[in-house]
C-alpha positions as CSV (number, residue, x, y, z in Angstrom):
1,M,71.8,78.4,138.3
2,M,75.3,80.0,138.4
3,Q,75.6,83.4,140.0
4,I,78.2,85.7,138.3
5,N,80.2,87.9,140.5
6,K,80.5,91.2,138.7
7,F,83.5,92.4,140.7
8,K,85.9,89.4,140.5
9,P,86.6,87.8,137.2
10,I,86.1,84.0,137.1
11,P,88.8,82.1,135.2
12,I,87.5,80.8,131.9
13,K,88.1,77.1,132.8
14,Q,85.9,77.5,135.9
15,R,83.3,79.5,134.0
16,T,82.9,76.8,131.4
17,F,82.8,74.1,134.0
18,D,80.0,76.0,135.9
19,F,78.2,76.5,132.6
20,A,78.4,72.8,131.9
21,V,77.0,71.9,135.3
22,N,74.1,74.4,134.7
23,I,73.4,72.9,131.3
24,V,73.2,69.4,132.8
25,K,70.8,70.6,135.5
26,F,68.7,72.5,132.9
27,S,68.5,69.5,130.7
28,L,66.9,67.6,133.5
29,L,64.0,70.1,133.4
30,L,63.8,69.7,129.7
31,K,63.5,66.0,130.0
32,E,60.5,66.5,132.4
33,E,58.8,68.2,129.4
34,K,59.8,65.2,127.3
35,H,62.3,67.1,125.2
36,Y,64.7,64.3,125.4
37,E,66.6,64.7,122.1
38,I,67.1,68.4,122.4
39,A,68.2,67.9,126.1
40,N,70.7,65.4,125.0
41,Q,72.0,67.6,122.2
42,L,72.3,70.5,124.6
43,I,74.2,68.4,127.1
44,R,76.6,67.2,124.4
45,A,77.4,70.6,123.1
46,G,77.2,72.5,126.3
47,T,79.6,70.2,128.2
48,S,82.0,70.0,125.3
49,I,82.9,73.6,125.5
50,G,84.9,73.3,128.7
51,A,86.2,69.8,127.8
52,N,87.8,71.1,124.6
53,L,89.1,74.2,126.4
54,R,90.9,71.9,128.9
55,E,92.3,69.9,126.1
56,A,93.5,73.2,124.6
57,S,95.4,74.1,127.7
58,N,97.2,70.7,127.5
59,G,97.9,71.0,123.8
60,Y,101.2,69.9,122.5
61,S,101.7,73.0,120.2
62,K,100.3,76.4,119.6
63,Q,98.5,75.1,116.6
64,D,96.9,72.4,118.7
65,F,95.8,75.0,121.2
66,I,94.2,77.2,118.5
67,H,92.4,74.1,117.1
68,K,90.9,73.1,120.4
69,V,89.8,76.6,121.2
70,S,88.1,76.8,117.8
71,I,86.3,73.6,118.6
72,S,85.1,75.2,121.9
73,Q,83.9,78.1,119.9
74,K,81.9,75.9,117.5
75,E,80.4,73.9,120.4
76,T,79.4,77.2,122.1
77,D,77.7,78.4,118.9
78,E,75.9,75.0,118.7
79,T,74.8,75.4,122.3
80,I,73.4,78.8,121.5
81,Y,71.4,77.3,118.6
82,W,69.8,74.7,120.9
83,L,69.0,77.3,123.6
84,E,67.3,79.5,121.0
85,I,65.1,76.5,120.0
86,I,64.3,75.8,123.6
87,M,63.3,79.4,124.1
88,E,60.6,78.9,121.4
89,I,59.3,75.5,122.6
90,S,59.7,75.3,126.4
91,R,58.1,76.8,129.3
92,Y,61.6,77.2,130.8
93,D,62.4,80.1,128.5
94,N,63.6,82.3,131.3
95,E,66.2,79.8,132.4
96,A,67.2,79.3,128.8
97,E,67.6,83.0,128.3
98,K,70.1,83.2,131.3
99,L,72.1,80.3,129.8
100,L,71.9,81.9,126.4
101,D,73.4,85.1,127.8
102,E,76.2,83.2,129.4
103,A,76.9,81.2,126.2
104,N,77.1,84.5,124.2
105,Q,79.6,85.9,126.7
106,L,81.6,82.7,126.6
107,L,81.6,82.8,122.8
108,K,83.1,86.4,122.9
109,I,85.8,85.3,125.3
110,L,86.7,82.2,123.3
111,K,86.9,84.3,120.1
112,S,89.2,86.7,121.8
113,I,91.4,83.9,123.1
114,S,91.6,82.4,119.6
115,L,92.4,85.7,117.9
116,N,95.1,86.5,120.5
117,A,96.6,83.1,120.1
118,K,96.7,83.4,116.3
119,K,98.3,86.9,116.6
120,N,100.9,85.6,119.0
121,Q,101.7,82.5,116.9
122,V,105.3,82.5,115.9
123,T,106.0,81.2,112.4
124,K,109.3,79.5,111.9
125,P,111.4,80.7,109.0
126,S,112.0,78.1,106.4
């Protein structure tokens, strides 16, 4: 699993990419326990976070950026949901807990990005 360096901040794009890789690897463990559907849901939501964030950075407007970041937030929250379920049903609850901690941190960062973007959004006079 990903090691977080406490002294040097990791850019959010890299952090969401690393998280997605760890989600995919973790899902392979879940499939060994025959939790196929939950593993697939986790992969879908957990990899979508970074994908939508990348789309946001290539957005054609500030509004598009805000929209894509909000989708990343929603996917992060859904990932948290699946990880919470996994913690209740899987023997891999320690691994799920580490991913859950990272997902909660990502959610806070994404909320902050979204709030700042909304605050900095310039409205055109009509």
